[in-house]
MDAnalysis code that builds the backbone (N, CA, C; Angstrom):
import MDAnalysis as mda
import numpy as np

u = mda.Universe.empty(468, n_residues=156, atom_resindex=np.repeat(np.arange(156), 3), trajectory=True)
u.add_TopologyAttr("name", ["N", "CA", "C"] * 156)
u.add_TopologyAttr("resid", np.arange(1, 157))
u.add_TopologyAttr("resname", ["MET", "VAL", "LYS", "HIS", "THR", "PHE", "VAL", "PHE", "HIS", "VAL", "ILE", "GLY", "LEU", "ALA", "LYS", "LYS", "ILE", "GLN", "LYS", "VAL", "ILE", "GLY", "PHE", "LYS", "SER", "PRO", "PRO", "PHE", "SER", "LEU", "SER", "TYR", "SER", "GLU", "ALA", "SER", "ALA", "LEU", "LEU", "THR", "ILE", "ASP", "SER", "GLN", "LYS", "ASP", "ILE", "ASN", "GLN", "ARG", "GLU", "ILE", "ALA", "ALA", "ARG", "LEU", "HIS", "LEU", "GLU", "PRO", "ALA", "SER", "VAL", "VAL", "SER", "LEU", "ILE", "ASP", "GLU", "LEU", "GLU", "LYS", "ALA", "ASN", "LEU", "VAL", "LYS", "ARG", "GLU", "SER", "PRO", "ASP", "GLN", "ASP", "ARG", "ARG", "LYS", "TYR", "HIS", "ILE", "VAL", "LEU", "THR", "ALA", "ALA", "GLY", "ARG", "ARG", "LYS", "LEU", "ARG", "GLN", "ILE", "LYS", "THR", "ARG", "ALA", "PHE", "GLN", "LEU", "ASP", "ASN", "THR", "LEU", "ARG", "SER", "LYS", "LEU", "LYS", "ALA", "LYS", "GLU", "VAL", "ALA", "SER", "PHE", "PHE", "ALA", "THR", "LEU", "GLU", "LYS", "LEU", "MET", "ALA", "TYR", "LEU", "ASP", "ASP", "TRP", "LYS", "GLY", "GLY", "GLU", "ASN", "GLU", "ILE", "PRO", "GLY", "THR", "LYS", "ARG", "HIS", "LEU", "ALA", "PRO"])
u.atoms.positions = np.array([
    [0.839, -1.174, 0.000],
    [0.000, 0.000, 0.000],
    [0.887, 1.241, 0.000],
    [0.539, 2.186, -0.849],
    [1.282, 3.438, -0.935],
    [1.020, 4.245, 0.333],
    [2.076, 4.818, 0.867],
    [1.941, 5.626, 2.083],
    [1.476, 7.035, 1.715],
    [0.311, 7.386, 2.172],
    [-0.221, 8.739, 2.012],
    [-0.434, 9.309, 3.401],
    [-0.927, 10.497, 3.447],
    [-1.244, 11.070, 4.744],
    [-2.426, 10.327, 5.349],
    [-2.560, 10.453, 6.637],
    [-3.673, 9.869, 7.373],
    [-5.005, 10.307, 6.759],
    [-5.106, 11.601, 6.447],
    [-6.337, 12.162, 5.897],
    [-6.730, 11.462, 4.599],
    [-5.758, 11.233, 3.702],
    [-6.085, 10.592, 2.434],
    [-6.488, 9.137, 2.624],
    [-5.943, 8.461, 3.618],
    [-6.383, 7.092, 3.919],
    [-7.846, 7.088, 4.367],
    [-8.199, 8.022, 5.227],
    [-9.571, 8.091, 5.725],
    [-10.532, 8.431, 4.582],
    [-10.160, 9.391, 3.751],
    [-10.996, 9.753, 2.604],
    [-11.127, 8.563, 1.655],
    [-10.030, 7.868, 1.407],
    [-10.063, 6.693, 0.536],
    [-10.981, 5.611, 1.077],
    [-10.912, 5.359, 2.374],
    [-11.794, 4.372, 2.999],
    [-13.251, 4.793, 2.852],
    [-13.537, 6.060, 3.100],
    [-14.908, 6.559, 2.981],
    [-15.431, 6.389, 1.554],
    [-14.595, 6.675, 0.564],
    [-15.019, 6.524, -0.837],
    [-15.277, 5.061, -1.181],
    [-14.427, 4.170, -0.683],
    [-14.639, 2.736, -0.940],
    [-15.931, 2.255, -0.294],
    [-16.189, 2.700, 0.915],
    [-17.426, 2.313, 1.599],
    [-18.633, 2.832, 0.826],
    [-18.572, 4.086, 0.368],
    [-19.683, 4.641, -0.414],
    [-19.919, 3.831, -1.686],
    [-18.842, 3.409, -2.336],
    [-18.982, 2.629, -3.566],
    [-19.576, 1.253, -3.276],
    [-19.074, 0.592, -2.242],
    [-19.542, -0.751, -1.914],
    [-20.991, -0.739, -1.439],
    [-21.354, 0.263, -0.650],
    [-22.720, 0.297, -0.129],
    [-23.717, 0.569, -1.256],
    [-23.298, 1.269, -2.286],
    [-24.076, 1.387, -3.516],
    [-25.349, 2.198, -3.444],
    [-25.393, 3.250, -2.643],
    [-26.608, 4.055, -2.560],
    [-26.956, 4.734, -3.881],
    [-25.948, 4.976, -4.736],
    [-26.210, 5.680, -5.999],
    [-26.864, 4.777, -7.050],
    [-26.795, 3.460, -6.841],
    [-27.343, 2.497, -7.796],
    [-28.711, 2.003, -7.331],
    [-29.518, 1.466, -8.276],
    [-30.792, 0.868, -7.871],
    [-30.541, -0.269, -6.881],
    [-31.382, -0.520, -5.936],
    [-32.723, 0.038, -5.749],
    [-32.732, 1.364, -4.992],
    [-31.558, 1.859, -4.600],
    [-31.507, 3.086, -3.802],
    [-31.612, 4.336, -4.667],
    [-30.695, 4.480, -5.614],
    [-30.632, 5.654, -6.493],
    [-30.665, 6.963, -5.696],
    [-29.823, 7.018, -4.669],
    [-29.736, 8.186, -3.799],
    [-28.290, 8.625, -3.661],
    [-28.104, 9.900, -3.409],
    [-26.770, 10.369, -3.035],
    [-26.544, 10.000, -1.571],
    [-25.296, 10.070, -1.145],
    [-24.986, 9.816, 0.262],
    [-25.729, 10.820, 1.146],
    [-25.800, 12.078, 0.720],
    [-26.501, 13.112, 1.500],
    [-27.991, 12.807, 1.616],
    [-28.591, 12.320, 0.533],
    [-30.017, 11.980, 0.572],
    [-30.275, 10.812, 1.518],
    [-29.429, 9.782, 1.439],
    [-29.575, 8.637, 2.344],
    [-29.380, 9.079, 3.792],
    [-28.382, 9.918, 4.032],
    [-28.126, 10.427, 5.385],
    [-29.295, 11.275, 5.884],
    [-29.885, 12.053, 4.995],
    [-31.029, 12.881, 5.380],
    [-32.210, 12.006, 5.800],
    [-32.469, 10.923, 5.067],
    [-33.566, 10.023, 5.444],
    [-33.326, 9.425, 6.827],
    [-32.095, 9.004, 7.093],
    [-31.761, 8.457, 8.412],
    [-31.939, 9.518, 9.502],
    [-31.538, 10.737, 9.208],
    [-31.652, 11.837, 10.172],
    [-33.115, 12.176, 10.441],
    [-33.917, 12.238, 9.398],
    [-35.344, 12.543, 9.544],
    [-36.024, 11.468, 10.387],
    [-35.636, 10.222, 10.175],
    [-36.210, 9.115, 10.942],
    [-35.808, 9.169, 12.417],
    [-34.668, 9.764, 12.702],
    [-34.126, 9.738, 14.069],
    [-34.783, 10.734, 15.021],
    [-35.540, 11.699, 14.491],
    [-36.131, 12.723, 15.363],
    [-37.507, 13.123, 14.857],
    [-38.484, 13.023, 15.730],
    [-39.843, 13.447, 15.383],
    [-39.864, 14.976, 15.272],
    [-40.636, 15.478, 14.345],
    [-40.808, 16.927, 14.156],
    [-39.500, 17.656, 13.869],
    [-38.651, 17.075, 13.055],
    [-37.376, 17.714, 12.710],
    [-37.614, 18.740, 11.605],
    [-36.889, 19.840, 11.671],
    [-37.020, 20.856, 10.628],
    [-35.733, 20.912, 9.798],
    [-35.763, 21.711, 8.739],
    [-34.625, 21.777, 7.815],
    [-33.364, 22.295, 8.494],
    [-33.498, 23.237, 9.395],
    [-32.331, 23.785, 10.096],
    [-31.655, 22.696, 10.937],
    [-32.458, 21.877, 11.612],
    [-31.903, 20.792, 12.429],
    [-31.239, 19.724, 11.558],
    [-31.833, 19.451, 10.409],
    [-31.227, 18.493, 9.475],
    [-29.878, 19.028, 9.008],
    [-29.827, 20.306, 8.663],
    [-28.569, 20.928, 8.219],
    [-27.498, 20.791, 9.291],
    [-27.854, 21.077, 10.529],
    [-26.879, 20.990, 11.625],
    [-26.380, 19.558, 11.802],
    [-27.281, 18.601, 11.747],
    [-26.890, 17.199, 11.939],
    [-26.005, 16.680, 10.817],
    [-26.270, 17.144, 9.597],
    [-25.506, 16.667, 8.435],
    [-24.298, 17.547, 8.124],
    [-24.104, 18.608, 8.917],
    [-22.992, 19.547, 8.703],
    [-23.057, 20.156, 7.301],
    [-24.272, 20.564, 6.909],
    [-24.499, 21.198, 5.613],
    [-25.036, 22.606, 5.827],
    [-24.856, 23.441, 4.822],
    [-25.436, 24.779, 4.854],
    [-26.958, 24.643, 4.739],
    [-27.716, 25.460, 5.470],
    [-29.178, 25.382, 5.383],
    [-29.711, 25.484, 3.950],
    [-29.105, 26.331, 3.122],
    [-29.557, 26.461, 1.726],
    [-29.385, 25.150, 0.962],
    [-28.340, 24.400, 1.267],
    [-28.120, 23.106, 0.612],
    [-29.197, 22.112, 1.007],
    [-29.658, 22.207, 2.234],
    [-30.675, 21.276, 2.716],
    [-32.018, 21.545, 2.047],
    [-32.294, 22.795, 1.712],
    [-33.543, 23.113, 1.015],
    [-33.616, 22.332, -0.289],
    [-32.563, 22.373, -1.098],
    [-32.577, 21.641, -2.369],
    [-32.540, 20.132, -2.134],
    [-31.872, 19.685, -1.084],
    [-31.841, 18.263, -0.745],
    [-33.250, 17.771, -0.410],
    [-33.967, 18.520, 0.411],
    [-35.341, 18.152, 0.771],
    [-36.246, 18.246, -0.455],
    [-36.022, 19.242, -1.313],
    [-36.792, 19.346, -2.562],
    [-36.664, 18.063, -3.382],
    [-35.430, 17.553, -3.512],
    [-35.198, 16.320, -4.282],
    [-35.891, 15.122, -3.639],
    [-35.794, 15.015, -2.330],
    [-36.444, 13.900, -1.627],
    [-37.967, 14.004, -1.730],
    [-38.470, 15.231, -1.714],
    [-39.912, 15.442, -1.849],
    [-40.367, 15.090, -3.266],
    [-39.567, 15.473, -4.260],
    [-39.873, 15.155, -5.653],
    [-39.923, 13.637, -5.872],
    [-39.073, 12.904, -5.141],
    [-39.035, 11.438, -5.237],
    [-40.098, 10.786, -4.346],
    [-40.931, 11.602, -3.707],
    [-42.000, 11.136, -2.828],
    [-41.480, 10.352, -1.614],
    [-40.300, 10.733, -1.124],
    [-39.720, 10.053, 0.034],
    [-39.961, 10.828, 1.329],
    [-40.167, 12.139, 1.215],
    [-40.480, 12.974, 2.381],
    [-41.566, 13.967, 1.994],
    [-42.144, 14.563, 3.016],
    [-43.068, 15.679, 2.777],
    [-42.866, 16.709, 3.867],
    [-43.177, 17.945, 3.511],
    [-43.110, 19.051, 4.468],
    [-44.499, 19.197, 5.087],
    [-44.533, 19.225, 6.407],
    [-45.794, 19.444, 7.108],
    [-45.685, 20.725, 7.914],
    [-46.706, 21.535, 7.822],
    [-46.714, 22.816, 8.524],
    [-47.526, 22.677, 9.811],
    [-46.873, 22.808, 10.971],
    [-47.629, 22.715, 12.228],
    [-48.498, 23.958, 12.411],
    [-49.708, 23.761, 12.862],
    [-50.614, 24.881, 13.161],
    [-50.805, 25.820, 11.973],
    [-50.727, 25.294, 10.775],
    [-50.940, 26.085, 9.556],
    [-49.978, 27.261, 9.419],
    [-48.854, 27.222, 10.105],
    [-47.839, 28.276, 10.000],
    [-46.955, 27.954, 8.799],
    [-47.134, 28.679, 7.705],
    [-46.416, 28.372, 6.467],
    [-44.944, 28.752, 6.522],
    [-44.522, 29.414, 7.592],
    [-43.106, 29.770, 7.725],
    [-42.297, 28.639, 8.342],
    [-42.972, 27.701, 8.975],
    [-42.290, 26.600, 9.656],
    [-42.754, 25.272, 9.073],
    [-41.802, 24.384, 8.877],
    [-42.134, 23.061, 8.363],
    [-41.413, 21.994, 9.163],
    [-42.082, 20.886, 9.358],
    [-41.437, 19.677, 9.848],
    [-41.292, 18.766, 8.641],
    [-40.211, 18.037, 8.588],
    [-39.974, 17.115, 7.484],
    [-40.283, 15.710, 7.992],
    [-41.144, 15.006, 7.279],
    [-41.528, 13.651, 7.687],
    [-41.373, 12.691, 6.512],
    [-41.128, 11.436, 6.846],
    [-41.012, 10.402, 5.821],
    [-42.399, 10.019, 5.316],
    [-42.494, 9.753, 4.034],
    [-43.712, 9.188, 3.461],
    [-43.621, 7.668, 3.601],
    [-44.662, 6.959, 3.183],
    [-44.622, 5.488, 3.207],
    [-43.482, 4.989, 2.319],
    [-43.309, 5.617, 1.154],
    [-42.202, 5.230, 0.259],
    [-40.859, 5.538, 0.912],
    [-40.783, 6.632, 1.642],
    [-39.555, 6.992, 2.354],
    [-39.218, 5.985, 3.436],
    [-40.240, 5.495, 4.146],
    [-40.002, 4.480, 5.186],
    [-39.528, 3.166, 4.568],
    [-40.080, 2.815, 3.401],
    [-39.619, 1.590, 2.711],
    [-38.160, 1.743, 2.274],
    [-37.830, 2.899, 1.697],
    [-36.454, 3.169, 1.257],
    [-35.511, 3.154, 2.459],
    [-35.956, 3.712, 3.570],
    [-35.152, 3.739, 4.791],
    [-34.845, 2.318, 5.274],
    [-35.830, 1.427, 5.215],
    [-35.584, 0.023, 5.614],
    [-34.521, -0.604, 4.726],
    [-34.558, -0.323, 3.423],
    [-33.538, -0.844, 2.500],
    [-32.157, -0.292, 2.859],
    [-32.093, 0.992, 3.151],
    [-30.819, 1.632, 3.510],
    [-30.251, 0.994, 4.772],
    [-31.096, 0.861, 5.796],
    [-30.636, 0.281, 7.062],
    [-30.178, -1.161, 6.876],
    [-30.923, -1.931, 6.099],
    [-30.547, -3.329, 5.855],
    [-29.184, -3.398, 5.191],
    [-28.989, -2.607, 4.150],
    [-27.709, -2.614, 3.427],
    [-26.570, -2.140, 4.327],
    [-26.805, -1.104, 5.094],
    [-25.763, -0.579, 5.987],
    [-25.389, -1.610, 7.050],
    [-26.385, -2.285, 7.631],
    [-26.094, -3.306, 8.647],
    [-25.343, -4.487, 8.039],
    [-25.706, -4.869, 6.804],
    [-24.989, -5.966, 6.136],
    [-23.517, -5.619, 5.964],
    [-23.240, -4.432, 5.455],
    [-21.854, -4.024, 5.245],
    [-21.130, -3.868, 6.580],
    [-21.808, -3.291, 7.562],
    [-21.217, -3.130, 8.888],
    [-20.807, -4.489, 9.462],
    [-21.705, -5.466, 9.380],
    [-21.403, -6.806, 9.900],
    [-20.245, -7.452, 9.149],
    [-20.208, -7.278, 7.835],
    [-19.113, -7.834, 7.033],
    [-17.781, -7.215, 7.437],
    [-17.740, -5.895, 7.556],
    [-16.493, -5.219, 7.928],
    [-16.055, -5.590, 9.342],
    [-17.008, -5.653, 10.268],
    [-16.671, -6.034, 11.648],
    [-16.106, -7.451, 11.709],
    [-16.602, -8.327, 10.839],
    [-16.143, -9.721, 10.860],
    [-14.680, -9.849, 10.433],
    [-14.150, -8.821, 9.799],
    [-12.754, -8.838, 9.343],
    [-11.792, -8.356, 10.428],
    [-12.339, -7.876, 11.535],
    [-11.519, -7.343, 12.620],
    [-11.786, -8.112, 13.912],
    [-10.796, -8.115, 14.776],
    [-10.968, -8.674, 16.117],
    [-11.734, -7.648, 16.957],
    [-12.387, -8.114, 18.014],
    [-13.174, -7.226, 18.880],
    [-12.328, -6.069, 19.403],
    [-11.085, -6.354, 19.737],
    [-10.184, -5.321, 20.249],
    [-9.901, -4.260, 19.167],
    [-9.760, -4.707, 17.918],
    [-9.513, -3.776, 16.812],
    [-10.733, -2.879, 16.577],
    [-11.933, -3.470, 16.670],
    [-13.161, -2.686, 16.499],
    [-13.244, -1.616, 17.588],
    [-12.990, -2.013, 18.831],
    [-13.040, -1.065, 19.953],
    [-12.014, 0.048, 19.768],
    [-10.817, -0.307, 19.353],
    [-9.761, 0.681, 19.130],
    [-10.127, 1.622, 17.978],
    [-10.701, 1.056, 16.919],
    [-11.118, 1.847, 15.760],
    [-12.135, 2.909, 16.177],
    [-13.173, 2.491, 16.922],
    [-14.201, 3.439, 17.352],
    [-13.644, 4.470, 18.326],
    [-12.772, 4.054, 19.214],
    [-12.166, 5.001, 20.160],
    [-11.355, 6.053, 19.408],
    [-10.622, 5.611, 18.396],
    [-9.822, 6.539, 17.591],
    [-10.720, 7.502, 16.818],
    [-11.775, 6.980, 16.187],
    [-12.709, 7.845, 15.455],
    [-13.332, 8.885, 16.375],
    [-13.789, 8.456, 17.540],
    [-14.424, 9.380, 18.480],
    [-13.451, 10.462, 18.940],
    [-12.211, 10.074, 19.169],
    [-11.202, 11.042, 19.602],
    [-10.949, 12.085, 18.510],
    [-10.814, 11.629, 17.270],
    [-10.568, 12.555, 16.165],
    [-11.779, 13.444, 15.898],
    [-12.976, 12.863, 15.963],
    [-14.182, 13.661, 15.733],
    [-14.350, 14.709, 16.829],
    [-14.052, 14.365, 18.069],
    [-14.137, 15.336, 19.168],
    [-13.138, 16.470, 18.951],
    [-11.930, 16.122, 18.507],
    [-10.927, 17.155, 18.233],
    [-11.435, 18.110, 17.153],
    [-11.965, 17.551, 16.075],
    [-12.441, 18.399, 14.982],
    [-13.679, 19.198, 15.389],
    [-14.541, 18.615, 16.235],
    [-15.708, 19.354, 16.732],
    [-15.291, 20.552, 17.575],
    [-14.234, 20.390, 18.359],
    [-13.765, 21.453, 19.256],
    [-12.779, 22.406, 18.594],
    [-12.348, 22.085, 17.396],
    [-11.336, 22.865, 16.710],
    [-11.820, 24.293, 16.488],
    [-11.013, 25.249, 16.844],
    [-11.380, 26.665, 16.774],
    [-10.902, 27.347, 15.495],
    [-10.258, 26.609, 14.615],
    [-9.766, 27.200, 13.375],
    [-10.904, 27.549, 12.438],
    [-10.567, 28.252, 11.382],
    [-11.560, 28.572, 10.369],
    [-12.005, 27.308, 9.661],
    [-13.162, 27.377, 9.016],
    [-13.721, 26.191, 8.376],
    [-12.779, 25.575, 7.354],
    [-12.088, 26.401, 6.593],
    [-11.199, 25.886, 5.558],
    [-9.728, 26.017, 5.928],
    [-9.454, 26.268, 7.189],
    [-8.071, 26.406, 7.642],
    [-7.496, 25.034, 7.974],
    [-6.271, 24.809, 7.589],
    [-5.605, 23.550, 7.902],
    [-5.162, 23.607, 9.361],
    [-5.569, 22.617, 10.197],
    [-5.180, 22.653, 11.612],
    [-3.667, 22.752, 11.774],
    [-3.234, 23.613, 12.692],
    [-1.817, 23.724, 13.021],
    [-0.995, 24.540, 12.039],
    [-1.633, 25.163, 11.063],
    [-0.895, 25.990, 10.109],
    [-1.610, 27.324, 9.963],
    [-1.005, 28.205, 9.229],
    [-1.641, 29.496, 8.951],
    [-2.255, 29.504, 7.554],
    [-2.202, 28.380, 6.862],
    [-2.723, 28.307, 5.495],
    [-4.200, 27.913, 5.510],
    [-4.891, 28.281, 4.448],
    [-6.306, 27.957, 4.323],
    [-6.529, 27.127, 3.065],
    [-7.461, 26.205, 3.166],
    [-7.859, 25.429, 1.999],
    [-8.857, 26.236, 1.190],
    [-8.917, 25.971, -0.091],
    [-9.919, 26.630, -0.922],
    [-11.290, 26.131, -0.499],
    [-12.291, 27.011, -0.447],
    [-13.642, 26.583, -0.042],
    [-14.251, 25.631, -1.053],
])
């Protein structure tokens, strides 16, 4: 294996997982963001677009078009509580719940396959390492496109 930076290994692993899980192909035909949005919507009753954006680490404007696409595919619908047209909750439709079951089944299958390739100690170490890195990045005070530990910035 070619030695790259830690970051490129993690990105490479994420891309391989996305390819293997196959959300872009039938029967899913979804982007990773769309699949993640369905999982997020399912995880909280009465969730709104702003909360979805925060959970997915996306700009609120991006979530509007994401929800538009899911609504066009009849996977979600916007419901207005108390007839207030300024506020919407996003809910899964029956088709969205069926698609969500397919997503969860596929994700659990891949998760079980990957876990079977590691010892229990390796799995525990892997999750501990991920949590530590995610906590560091969550607490990081640098600019959004700033490279940690340097004065340089990445292009947005």
